[in-house]
mmCIF file of the N, C-alpha and C atoms, coordinates in Angstrom:
data_MODEL
# 
_entry.id   MODEL 
# 
loop_
_atom_site.group_PDB 
_atom_site.id 
_atom_site.type_symbol 
_atom_site.label_atom_id 
_atom_site.label_alt_id 
_atom_site.label_comp_id 
_atom_site.label_asym_id 
_atom_site.label_entity_id 
_atom_site.label_seq_id 
_atom_site.pdbx_PDB_ins_code 
_atom_site.Cartn_x 
_atom_site.Cartn_y 
_atom_site.Cartn_z 
_atom_site.occupancy 
_atom_site.B_iso_or_equiv 
_atom_site.pdbx_formal_charge 
_atom_site.auth_seq_id 
_atom_site.auth_comp_id 
_atom_site.auth_asym_id 
_atom_site.auth_atom_id 
_atom_site.pdbx_PDB_model_num 
ATOM 1   N N  . MET A 1 1  ? 88.661  68.359  29.273 1.00 0.00 ? 1  MET A N  1 
ATOM 2   C CA . MET A 1 1  ? 89.961  68.787  29.757 1.00 0.00 ? 1  MET A CA 1 
ATOM 3   C C  . MET A 1 1  ? 90.055  70.312  29.671 1.00 0.00 ? 1  MET A C  1 
ATOM 4   N N  . THR A 1 2  ? 90.497  70.940  30.731 1.00 0.00 ? 2  THR A N  1 
ATOM 5   C CA . THR A 1 2  ? 90.658  72.392  30.759 1.00 0.00 ? 2  THR A CA 1 
ATOM 6   C C  . THR A 1 2  ? 91.866  72.797  29.927 1.00 0.00 ? 2  THR A C  1 
ATOM 7   N N  . LYS A 1 3  ? 91.667  73.799  29.088 1.00 0.00 ? 3  LYS A N  1 
ATOM 8   C CA . LYS A 1 3  ? 92.780  74.349  28.306 1.00 0.00 ? 3  LYS A CA 1 
ATOM 9   C C  . LYS A 1 3  ? 93.048  75.765  28.796 1.00 0.00 ? 3  LYS A C  1 
ATOM 10  N N  . TRP A 1 4  ? 94.330  76.140  28.810 1.00 0.00 ? 4  TRP A N  1 
ATOM 11  C CA . TRP A 1 4  ? 94.748  77.422  29.355 1.00 0.00 ? 4  TRP A CA 1 
ATOM 12  C C  . TRP A 1 4  ? 95.457  78.257  28.308 1.00 0.00 ? 4  TRP A C  1 
ATOM 13  N N  . GLU A 1 5  ? 95.375  79.563  28.457 1.00 0.00 ? 5  GLU A N  1 
ATOM 14  C CA . GLU A 1 5  ? 96.230  80.470  27.698 1.00 0.00 ? 5  GLU A CA 1 
ATOM 15  C C  . GLU A 1 5  ? 97.086  81.213  28.708 1.00 0.00 ? 5  GLU A C  1 
ATOM 16  N N  . TYR A 1 6  ? 98.266  81.618  28.275 1.00 0.00 ? 6  TYR A N  1 
ATOM 17  C CA . TYR A 1 6  ? 99.237  82.227  29.186 1.00 0.00 ? 6  TYR A CA 1 
ATOM 18  C C  . TYR A 1 6  ? 99.631  83.610  28.698 1.00 0.00 ? 6  TYR A C  1 
ATOM 19  N N  . PHE A 1 7  ? 100.063 84.446  29.649 1.00 0.00 ? 7  PHE A N  1 
ATOM 20  C CA . PHE A 1 7  ? 100.393 85.830  29.371 1.00 0.00 ? 7  PHE A CA 1 
ATOM 21  C C  . PHE A 1 7  ? 101.542 86.226  30.297 1.00 0.00 ? 7  PHE A C  1 
ATOM 22  N N  . ILE A 1 8  ? 102.543 86.875  29.756 1.00 0.00 ? 8  ILE A N  1 
ATOM 23  C CA . ILE A 1 8  ? 103.681 87.355  30.548 1.00 0.00 ? 8  ILE A CA 1 
ATOM 24  C C  . ILE A 1 8  ? 103.720 88.868  30.404 1.00 0.00 ? 8  ILE A C  1 
ATOM 25  N N  . THR A 1 9  ? 103.801 89.561  31.535 1.00 0.00 ? 9  THR A N  1 
ATOM 26  C CA . THR A 1 9  ? 103.802 91.031  31.497 1.00 0.00 ? 9  THR A CA 1 
ATOM 27  C C  . THR A 1 9  ? 104.837 91.590  32.464 1.00 0.00 ? 9  THR A C  1 
ATOM 28  N N  . PRO A 1 10 ? 105.490 92.684  32.079 1.00 0.00 ? 10 PRO A N  1 
ATOM 29  C CA . PRO A 1 10 ? 106.408 93.326  33.022 1.00 0.00 ? 10 PRO A CA 1 
ATOM 30  C C  . PRO A 1 10 ? 105.625 93.985  34.153 1.00 0.00 ? 10 PRO A C  1 
ATOM 31  N N  . LEU A 1 11 ? 106.225 94.041  35.334 1.00 0.00 ? 11 LEU A N  1 
ATOM 32  C CA . LEU A 1 11 ? 105.620 94.716  36.485 1.00 0.00 ? 11 LEU A CA 1 
ATOM 33  C C  . LEU A 1 11 ? 106.460 95.952  36.808 1.00 0.00 ? 11 LEU A C  1 
ATOM 34  N N  . PRO A 1 12 ? 105.918 97.135  36.602 1.00 0.00 ? 12 PRO A N  1 
ATOM 35  C CA . PRO A 1 12 ? 106.669 98.336  36.945 1.00 0.00 ? 12 PRO A CA 1 
ATOM 36  C C  . PRO A 1 12 ? 106.861 98.428  38.456 1.00 0.00 ? 12 PRO A C  1 
ATOM 37  N N  . LEU A 1 13 ? 108.000 98.939  38.867 1.00 0.00 ? 13 LEU A N  1 
ATOM 38  C CA . LEU A 1 13 ? 108.318 99.036  40.296 1.00 0.00 ? 13 LEU A CA 1 
ATOM 39  C C  . LEU A 1 13 ? 107.340 99.923  41.053 1.00 0.00 ? 13 LEU A C  1 
ATOM 40  N N  . HIS A 1 14 ? 106.801 100.936 40.408 1.00 0.00 ? 14 HIS A N  1 
ATOM 41  C CA . HIS A 1 14 ? 105.966 101.910 41.120 1.00 0.00 ? 14 HIS A CA 1 
ATOM 42  C C  . HIS A 1 14 ? 104.481 101.533 41.180 1.00 0.00 ? 14 HIS A C  1 
ATOM 43  N N  . THR A 1 15 ? 103.993 100.600 40.331 1.00 0.00 ? 15 THR A N  1 
ATOM 44  C CA . THR A 1 15 ? 102.560 100.253 40.352 1.00 0.00 ? 15 THR A CA 1 
ATOM 45  C C  . THR A 1 15 ? 102.297 98.770  40.085 1.00 0.00 ? 15 THR A C  1 
ATOM 46  N N  . PRO A 1 16 ? 102.983 97.853  40.744 1.00 0.00 ? 16 PRO A N  1 
ATOM 47  C CA . PRO A 1 16 ? 102.748 96.439  40.424 1.00 0.00 ? 16 PRO A CA 1 
ATOM 48  C C  . PRO A 1 16 ? 101.326 95.982  40.753 1.00 0.00 ? 16 PRO A C  1 
ATOM 49  N N  . GLY A 1 17 ? 100.775 96.441  41.861 1.00 0.00 ? 17 GLY A N  1 
ATOM 50  C CA . GLY A 1 17 ? 99.414  96.044  42.240 1.00 0.00 ? 17 GLY A CA 1 
ATOM 51  C C  . GLY A 1 17 ? 98.383  96.514  41.243 1.00 0.00 ? 17 GLY A C  1 
ATOM 52  N N  . GLN A 1 18 ? 98.565  97.705  40.723 1.00 0.00 ? 18 GLN A N  1 
ATOM 53  C CA . GLN A 1 18 ? 97.641  98.261  39.740 1.00 0.00 ? 18 GLN A CA 1 
ATOM 54  C C  . GLN A 1 18 ? 97.630  97.400  38.475 1.00 0.00 ? 18 GLN A C  1 
ATOM 55  N N  . VAL A 1 19 ? 98.811  96.992  38.023 1.00 0.00 ? 19 VAL A N  1 
ATOM 56  C CA . VAL A 1 19 ? 98.916  96.152  36.822 1.00 0.00 ? 19 VAL A CA 1 
ATOM 57  C C  . VAL A 1 19 ? 98.264  94.794  37.073 1.00 0.00 ? 19 VAL A C  1 
ATOM 58  N N  . LEU A 1 20 ? 98.546  94.178  38.225 1.00 0.00 ? 20 LEU A N  1 
ATOM 59  C CA . LEU A 1 20 ? 97.963  92.872  38.530 1.00 0.00 ? 20 LEU A CA 1 
ATOM 60  C C  . LEU A 1 20 ? 96.447  92.950  38.657 1.00 0.00 ? 20 LEU A C  1 
ATOM 61  N N  . ASN A 1 21 ? 95.924  93.996  39.283 1.00 0.00 ? 21 ASN A N  1 
ATOM 62  C CA . ASN A 1 21 ? 94.471  94.160  39.408 1.00 0.00 ? 21 ASN A CA 1 
ATOM 63  C C  . ASN A 1 21 ? 93.810  94.358  38.052 1.00 0.00 ? 21 ASN A C  1 
ATOM 64  N N  . MET A 1 22 ? 94.448  95.119  37.171 1.00 0.00 ? 22 MET A N  1 
ATOM 65  C CA . MET A 1 22 ? 93.903  95.365  35.842 1.00 0.00 ? 22 MET A CA 1 
ATOM 66  C C  . MET A 1 22 ? 93.760  94.043  35.074 1.00 0.00 ? 22 MET A C  1 
ATOM 67  N N  . HIS A 1 23 ? 94.816  93.220  35.108 1.00 0.00 ? 23 HIS A N  1 
ATOM 68  C CA . HIS A 1 23 ? 94.754  91.947  34.393 1.00 0.00 ? 23 HIS A CA 1 
ATOM 69  C C  . HIS A 1 23 ? 93.831  90.952  35.108 1.00 0.00 ? 23 HIS A C  1 
ATOM 70  N N  . GLY A 1 24 ? 93.757  91.020  36.425 1.00 0.00 ? 24 GLY A N  1 
ATOM 71  C CA . GLY A 1 24 ? 92.825  90.174  37.167 1.00 0.00 ? 24 GLY A CA 1 
ATOM 72  C C  . GLY A 1 24 ? 91.384  90.460  36.781 1.00 0.00 ? 24 GLY A C  1 
ATOM 73  N N  . ASP A 1 25 ? 91.068  91.734  36.558 1.00 0.00 ? 25 ASP A N  1 
ATOM 74  C CA . ASP A 1 25 ? 89.724  92.106  36.112 1.00 0.00 ? 25 ASP A CA 1 
ATOM 75  C C  . ASP A 1 25 ? 89.406  91.537  34.737 1.00 0.00 ? 25 ASP A C  1 
ATOM 76  N N  . GLU A 1 26 ? 90.448  91.234  33.950 1.00 0.00 ? 26 GLU A N  1 
ATOM 77  C CA . GLU A 1 26 ? 90.273  90.655  32.612 1.00 0.00 ? 26 GLU A CA 1 
ATOM 78  C C  . GLU A 1 26 ? 90.247  89.123  32.666 1.00 0.00 ? 26 GLU A C  1 
ATOM 79  N N  . GLY A 1 27 ? 90.301  88.563  33.869 1.00 0.00 ? 27 GLY A N  1 
ATOM 80  C CA . GLY A 1 27 ? 90.204  87.122  34.029 1.00 0.00 ? 27 GLY A CA 1 
ATOM 81  C C  . GLY A 1 27 ? 91.531  86.395  34.167 1.00 0.00 ? 27 GLY A C  1 
ATOM 82  N N  . TRP A 1 28 ? 92.639  87.138  34.192 1.00 0.00 ? 28 TRP A N  1 
ATOM 83  C CA . TRP A 1 28 ? 93.957  86.518  34.324 1.00 0.00 ? 28 TRP A CA 1 
ATOM 84  C C  . TRP A 1 28 ? 94.244  86.202  35.781 1.00 0.00 ? 28 TRP A C  1 
ATOM 85  N N  . GLU A 1 29 ? 94.834  85.037  36.025 1.00 0.00 ? 29 GLU A N  1 
ATOM 86  C CA . GLU A 1 29 ? 95.222  84.607  37.369 1.00 0.00 ? 29 GLU A CA 1 
ATOM 87  C C  . GLU A 1 29 ? 96.743  84.590  37.450 1.00 0.00 ? 29 GLU A C  1 
ATOM 88  N N  . LEU A 1 30 ? 97.278  85.182  38.506 1.00 0.00 ? 30 LEU A N  1 
ATOM 89  C CA . LEU A 1 30 ? 98.724  85.212  38.707 1.00 0.00 ? 30 LEU A CA 1 
ATOM 90  C C  . LEU A 1 30 ? 99.231  83.817  39.035 1.00 0.00 ? 30 LEU A C  1 
ATOM 91  N N  . VAL A 1 31 ? 100.275 83.394  38.310 1.00 0.00 ? 31 VAL A N  1 
ATOM 92  C CA . VAL A 1 31 ? 100.904 82.100  38.556 1.00 0.00 ? 31 VAL A CA 1 
ATOM 93  C C  . VAL A 1 31 ? 102.219 82.287  39.300 1.00 0.00 ? 31 VAL A C  1 
ATOM 94  N N  . GLN A 1 32 ? 103.013 83.271  38.851 1.00 0.00 ? 32 GLN A N  1 
ATOM 95  C CA . GLN A 1 32 ? 104.331 83.480  39.450 1.00 0.00 ? 32 GLN A CA 1 
ATOM 96  C C  . GLN A 1 32 ? 104.839 84.877  39.116 1.00 0.00 ? 32 GLN A C  1 
ATOM 97  N N  . ILE A 1 33 ? 105.632 85.429  40.025 1.00 0.00 ? 33 ILE A N  1 
ATOM 98  C CA . ILE A 1 33 ? 106.393 86.649  39.768 1.00 0.00 ? 33 ILE A CA 1 
ATOM 99  C C  . ILE A 1 33 ? 107.858 86.265  39.831 1.00 0.00 ? 33 ILE A C  1 
ATOM 100 N N  . ALA A 1 34 ? 108.620 86.705  38.825 1.00 0.00 ? 34 ALA A N  1 
ATOM 101 C CA . ALA A 1 34 ? 110.044 86.361  38.757 1.00 0.00 ? 34 ALA A CA 1 
ATOM 102 C C  . ALA A 1 34 ? 110.839 87.603  38.349 1.00 0.00 ? 34 ALA A C  1 
ATOM 103 N N  . PRO A 1 35 ? 112.135 87.617  38.656 1.00 0.00 ? 35 PRO A N  1 
ATOM 104 C CA . PRO A 1 35 ? 112.968 88.732  38.203 1.00 0.00 ? 35 PRO A CA 1 
ATOM 105 C C  . PRO A 1 35 ? 112.959 88.814  36.680 1.00 0.00 ? 35 PRO A C  1 
ATOM 106 N N  . ALA A 1 36 ? 112.960 90.026  36.163 1.00 0.00 ? 36 ALA A N  1 
ATOM 107 C CA . ALA A 1 36 ? 113.015 90.216  34.718 1.00 0.00 ? 36 ALA A CA 1 
ATOM 108 C C  . ALA A 1 36 ? 114.349 89.708  34.177 1.00 0.00 ? 36 ALA A C  1 
ATOM 109 N N  . PRO A 1 37 ? 114.356 89.158  32.964 1.00 0.00 ? 37 PRO A N  1 
ATOM 110 C CA . PRO A 1 37 ? 115.595 88.614  32.403 1.00 0.00 ? 37 PRO A CA 1 
ATOM 111 C C  . PRO A 1 37 ? 116.734 89.632  32.315 1.00 0.00 ? 37 PRO A C  1 
ATOM 112 N N  . ASN A 1 38 ? 116.391 90.900  32.119 1.00 0.00 ? 38 ASN A N  1 
ATOM 113 C CA . ASN A 1 38 ? 117.438 91.925  32.000 1.00 0.00 ? 38 ASN A CA 1 
ATOM 114 C C  . ASN A 1 38 ? 117.867 92.479  33.361 1.00 0.00 ? 38 ASN A C  1 
ATOM 115 N N  . GLY A 1 39 ? 117.276 91.958  34.442 1.00 0.00 ? 39 GLY A N  1 
ATOM 116 C CA . GLY A 1 39 ? 117.679 92.361  35.784 1.00 0.00 ? 39 GLY A CA 1 
ATOM 117 C C  . GLY A 1 39 ? 117.049 93.642  36.298 1.00 0.00 ? 39 GLY A C  1 
ATOM 118 N N  . THR A 1 40 ? 116.120 94.220  35.546 1.00 0.00 ? 40 THR A N  1 
ATOM 119 C CA . THR A 1 40 ? 115.459 95.445  36.001 1.00 0.00 ? 40 THR A CA 1 
ATOM 120 C C  . THR A 1 40 ? 113.977 95.182  36.238 1.00 0.00 ? 40 THR A C  1 
ATOM 121 N N  . GLY A 1 41 ? 113.615 95.034  37.479 1.00 0.00 ? 41 GLY A N  1 
ATOM 122 C CA . GLY A 1 41 ? 112.220 94.815  37.823 1.00 0.00 ? 41 GLY A CA 1 
ATOM 123 C C  . GLY A 1 41 ? 111.826 93.352  37.806 1.00 0.00 ? 41 GLY A C  1 
ATOM 124 N N  . SER A 1 42 ? 110.525 93.120  37.623 1.00 0.00 ? 42 SER A N  1 
ATOM 125 C CA . SER A 1 42 ? 109.967 91.771  37.663 1.00 0.00 ? 42 SER A CA 1 
ATOM 126 C C  . SER A 1 42 ? 109.013 91.568  36.499 1.00 0.00 ? 42 SER A C  1 
ATOM 127 N N  . VAL A 1 43 ? 108.693 90.301  36.254 1.00 0.00 ? 43 VAL A N  1 
ATOM 128 C CA . VAL A 1 43 ? 107.665 89.955  35.283 1.00 0.00 ? 43 VAL A CA 1 
ATOM 129 C C  . VAL A 1 43 ? 106.650 89.048  35.974 1.00 0.00 ? 43 VAL A C  1 
ATOM 130 N N  . ALA A 1 44 ? 105.414 89.143  35.538 1.00 0.00 ? 44 ALA A N  1 
ATOM 131 C CA . ALA A 1 44 ? 104.344 88.310  36.075 1.00 0.00 ? 44 ALA A CA 1 
ATOM 132 C C  . ALA A 1 44 ? 103.933 87.303  35.013 1.00 0.00 ? 44 ALA A C  1 
ATOM 133 N N  . TYR A 1 45 ? 103.825 86.047  35.427 1.00 0.00 ? 45 TYR A N  1 
ATOM 134 C CA . TYR A 1 45 ? 103.329 84.979  34.567 1.00 0.00 ? 45 TYR A CA 1 
ATOM 135 C C  . TYR A 1 45 ? 101.882 84.734  34.971 1.00 0.00 ? 45 TYR A C  1 
ATOM 136 N N  . MET A 1 46 ? 100.980 84.817  33.995 1.00 0.00 ? 46 MET A N  1 
ATOM 137 C CA . MET A 1 46 ? 99.561  84.727  34.286 1.00 0.00 ? 46 MET A CA 1 
ATOM 138 C C  . MET A 1 46 ? 98.907  83.694  33.376 1.00 0.00 ? 46 MET A C  1 
ATOM 139 N N  . LYS A 1 47 ? 97.744  83.184  33.817 1.00 0.00 ? 47 LYS A N  1 
ATOM 140 C CA . LYS A 1 47 ? 96.983  82.232  33.002 1.00 0.00 ? 47 LYS A CA 1 
ATOM 141 C C  . LYS A 1 47 ? 95.503  82.502  33.163 1.00 0.00 ? 47 LYS A C  1 
ATOM 142 N N  . ARG A 1 48 ? 94.735  82.034  32.184 1.00 0.00 ? 48 ARG A N  1 
ATOM 143 C CA . ARG A 1 48 ? 93.283  82.017  32.294 1.00 0.00 ? 48 ARG A CA 1 
ATOM 144 C C  . ARG A 1 48 ? 92.755  80.892  31.410 1.00 0.00 ? 48 ARG A C  1 
ATOM 145 N N  . GLU A 1 49 ? 91.566  80.447  31.721 1.00 0.00 ? 49 GLU A N  1 
ATOM 146 C CA . GLU A 1 49 ? 90.977  79.359  30.960 1.00 0.00 ? 49 GLU A CA 1 
ATOM 147 C C  . GLU A 1 49 ? 90.660  79.841  29.550 1.00 0.00 ? 49 GLU A C  1 
ATOM 148 N N  . LYS A 1 50 ? 90.997  78.997  28.579 1.00 0.00 ? 50 LYS A N  1 
ATOM 149 C CA . LYS A 1 50 ? 90.711  79.315  27.178 1.00 0.00 ? 50 LYS A CA 1 
ATOM 150 C C  . LYS A 1 50 ? 89.209  79.204  26.944 1.00 0.00 ? 50 LYS A C  1 
ATOM 151 N N  . THR A 1 51 ? 88.659  80.145  26.207 1.00 0.00 ? 51 THR A N  1 
ATOM 152 C CA . THR A 1 51 ? 87.226  80.137  25.980 1.00 0.00 ? 51 THR A CA 1 
ATOM 153 C C  . THR A 1 51 ? 86.828  79.421  24.700 1.00 0.00 ? 51 THR A C  1 
ATOM 154 N N  . SER A 1 52 ? 87.757  79.265  23.764 1.00 0.00 ? 52 SER A N  1 
ATOM 155 C CA . SER A 1 52 ? 87.404  78.551  22.517 1.00 0.00 ? 52 SER A CA 1 
ATOM 156 C C  . SER A 1 52 ? 88.524  77.654  22.065 1.00 0.00 ? 52 SER A C  1 
# 
């Protein structure tokens, strides 16, 4: 059975692609982008397969 770990990160308005590419290079896959809870900007929900 595949096990996953999850990561939530804020996405700055001026460089969202840069942040997503950086985490993608670390093996994180984007699951969803949603408005930030405080109403300023967005957050990205990411996952990757657990290695241990």
